[in-house]
N, C-alpha and C positions, 0 to 999 in steps of 0.2 A: 263806872259801876254804881248802881243805885241799890244800896243794901236794904234787904227786905226787913220790914218791921210790921207787926200785927196792926191792922186797921183799928181805928178807935170806935167807929160807929157805922151805921147804915148811911147811905149817901143823901137821902132826901131829895133826889133828883125829881124835877117836875114830870107829871104824867100829862101829856098833851093829847086831847081828843081831836083827831083830825076830821071826824065825820062831818061837822058843819062846813069844813073848808072846801068840800068838793063842789060847792056851788058859789058863784061869785056873789059878793055882798059884804056887809060889815063883819059878819062872823069870820070870813076868810081873812080879812085884815087883822081882826083881833087875834086869831090863831097865829098868823105870821108874826105879830108883835110878841106873842108868848115864846115862839121859837127864837126870835131875835134875842130876847132876854136870856134864854138858856144858853145861846151861843156866846153871849158876852160873859157869861159866868164860867161854866166848866166846858161848854161845848158838848155836853152829854145830856140827853133827856130820853124819856120813854114816850112812845106813841101808842095810843089806843084808837079805836074807831077807824082803823086803816083799811078795812074791807077784805082782808086776807081770810080765806076759808080755813078754819082751824084744822080741817081734815088734811089740807096740803101740808101744814106744819107737822102734824102727827106722822104723816107718811114720810116726810123728809127725814125726821129723826129715826124712824124705823129703818129706812134705807141706809142711813149713816151707821146704825148699829150693825146691820148685816154686813156692811163693807168691813168695818174694823174688826169684826169677829172672824174674818177670814184668816187662814194661816199666814204668817209673815212672808213666806215664800211667794204666796199668791199676790199679796199686796205689792211686793217688791217688783213684780212684773210691770207695774205702772209707775215705777220710780221716775220722778221728774228728771229731765235732761235738758240740755241747752235747746231752747226753742219750743219746749213743751210745757203743758200742765201735767198734773198727776199726783202721785203719792210721795210723801216725805215722812220718814221714820223719826223717832226720838233723836234730838240733837242736831237735826239737819238745819234748823233755823236757830238764830241767836239774836233775839230782838233787843236785848241789852248787850251792846257790843263788847262790854268788858266783863260779862258774866259767862258761865258755861252755857252750852246749848239747851234750848227749851225742852221741858219734859212733856212733850205732846207728839201726836202723830196727826197727819192731815192728808186730805185729798182735795184738789181743786180743779175746776174747769172754767172755761170762758167761751164767748163767741170766738170761733177760730179765725174768721176773716180770711182774706186772700193771702196765700204765702208770699212773703217778701214785702208786704205792706207794714207800716209802722205798728208795732205792738202785737202783730199776729203770732199766735201760738197754736199748736195742735194739741188735742186732748187725748189722753191715754185712758180709755175706758176698760174696766174689767169685762171679760167675755163670759163669765160664769155666774152673773147675778142678773137674771131676767128682771126687768122692771126698774132696776137701780137708776139707770140713766134717765128714763122717762119720768120717774118720780121727782128727781132733783131738777130736771129741766123745767118741769111744770111749775114747781115751787119758785125757781129762779125767775121765770118770766113774770109771775105775779108780783114778786117782790121788787123787780126792776120798775114796774109801774108805780109802786109806792115811792121808790127812790126818786123818780122823776117828780112826783107830786111834792115831796118834801123839798126838793131842790127849788121848785117854783115858789114855795112859801119862803124859803131862804132869800130868794131874789126879791120878793116883796118886802121882806124885813129890812133889806138894804137900800130901799128906795128905788129899785130897778123894776122894769116891767115883769109881769108874772112869768113870761116866756123867755126872759133875757138869756138864760143859760141853755135853752132847749137844743139849739143847733150843736152845741159843744158835746152833747152826748151821742150824736149821730156817729156811728162807727166805733163807739166805745167797746172795750173788751172786758167789761166789769166781771171779775172772777167771783164765783161762789165757792166757798171753802167749808168743808165739814171737818170738825176737829174732835179728837178724843184726848182727854187729859186723865192719866191714871192717878190714883192716890199718890201723894208725895212720898217717894221712897225713902227708907231710912238711910240709904247710902248715897243720897244726893250730894253733889259737891257744894261747897260754900256758895250761897246766893244763887243756886240753881233751882228754878221754880217752873211752873207750867208754861208761862210766857213772861219773859222779862219785861221790865218797865220800858215803854215805848210810846210814841205817838204814831197814829196811822198816817199813811203817806199820801193818799189821794184826796178825793172830794168828801164823800160821806160814807159811813159804814152803818149797815143795818144788821143787828145781831139778834138771833133767837138763841136763848140759853135754856138748858133744862132746869129742873127744880133744885139742883144741888148748890148753885151759887159758885163763887170763886173769883168773879170779876171785881177788880178794885180800881179806883180812880183817884188821882191826886187833885185836891181842891186848890183854889187860889192861895189859901193860907199855908199850903205845903203839907197838910194832913192827908193821909190816905183813908178812904172810906169804901165800904162794900156797896156794890151795885146789885142789890138783891133781885132775884127773879120775881117778876110780876105776871101772873097768868094773863094771856090774851094780849100782851104787849110785845113790842120790839124795842130794843135799846138802839138809839141813834147817836153816833158821835161824829164829830168833825175831823177831817184829815188835814194834813199840812197845807194842801192847796187852798182850802178855805181861808186859812190864816194869811196866805199870800194874797189872795183876791181882796181880802178886807184890810190889808195893811196892819194886821195884828189886832183889829177890833174884835174879831171872833176867835175863839180859842181852840186849839188842838191840844188836848190835855194828855199828860202821861197816864197810862193805865197798864195793868198787868193781870195775870191769872195765877192764883194759888189754890190748888185743889187739895187742901190739907185737913178738911173737917169731915168730909162725908165717908171716907174709907171706900168709896166706889168711883168708877169711871165717870168723869164729867164730859158731857157732849155739848157742843155749840155749833151753830151754823151761821156763817158770816157772808153777807154780800158786800163787797167793796164796790160801791156805785161810783164809777169813775168817769172822767171826761175822756174824749178821744185822745189818743196818744199825741197827736200833733197840735192840740189846743194851745194857743198862746195865752199865757197866764201873766197878768200884772195887775196891780192895785186898781180897784174900781174908782171912778171919779167921785163917788159918794163917800169914799173912805180915805180920801186925801184932802187935807185942808190946803188952802192957797199958801204956797211957799214951803210946804212940807215935802221932805224927801222920802220917797217910799222906802220901807224897811228892807225890801227884797228886790233883787234885780229881776227883770223879766226872764221867763223860761218857758219851755213847753211842759205839758203835763207828763209826757213820756220821759223827758230828760230827768225830771225830778224823781219819779217813781223808780226809774231804772237805777239811779244812783242809790236810793234807799234800799232797793232790793239787793244790790251787790254788797252793801254794808252789813246786811242781816245774814248773809250766807258766806262764810269764809271762803268757800270754794266756788262761789257763783261766777258764771261767765255770761257774757251777752247781756241783752236788755231784759228788764223786768216788766 
């Protein structure tokens, strides 16, 4: 259990303008180096100049509001089950394994894939919200393109080819998740917050948050700081697989959500940009010095995320 304490300050995370990096040249190398520096620090940074139409973001948040405003009985029709994506109510997930269930509700979907293939899940869409699916899928497609571009810049920052990781995203099932965090209730259990302290499991996460704030990250010094919303940006953070690929050079930092200041519902939209389930993961040659033993044994991306999924849901079955 990581006991909650009030953050000391705003994070001061770098804002990295991606715009010049969409063309080959010195600016691309410079931006890759900026990303590398952020990855060696907290593994968190903002991106601007990403090219996402603001209207797509606005619509995605509007669709999220429409969904969560449905009666509970309607949302429960899409309840996640073994082998599916869908809805999860308060308490269904527990990101800090020793704390009570998180105070949030969520809905997620992914590329379904062929039934029976690694990582394949089916999506449970509501049938009474015209335009909901279309709005979120359009947003997700655009953000996946940004996820690929950031991944290429990470590859450059590690001394690898720009397209080193590209094939590993073929067949990926990267889920998009919409979340609603209510105001912190007076009757919450001890150390029960919106999302308990955790690291993300996969490759990288791209987060759009509303204006209310609530995301907090632990720095290398052990202090917790606020990741304040910045209009026109996304927050990018590294998952555990980046730490494995880089032999610990790049960080997957603890973070959490506490919606205790606004008195209103907080919304966020998260794309977990992941590698294909069967991707073999082991330390890159540029991240292991001669004679050094890698910190982590080889694994597949799917094995790692499935284990983390089971740990976060006490009743979870099957693969994540």
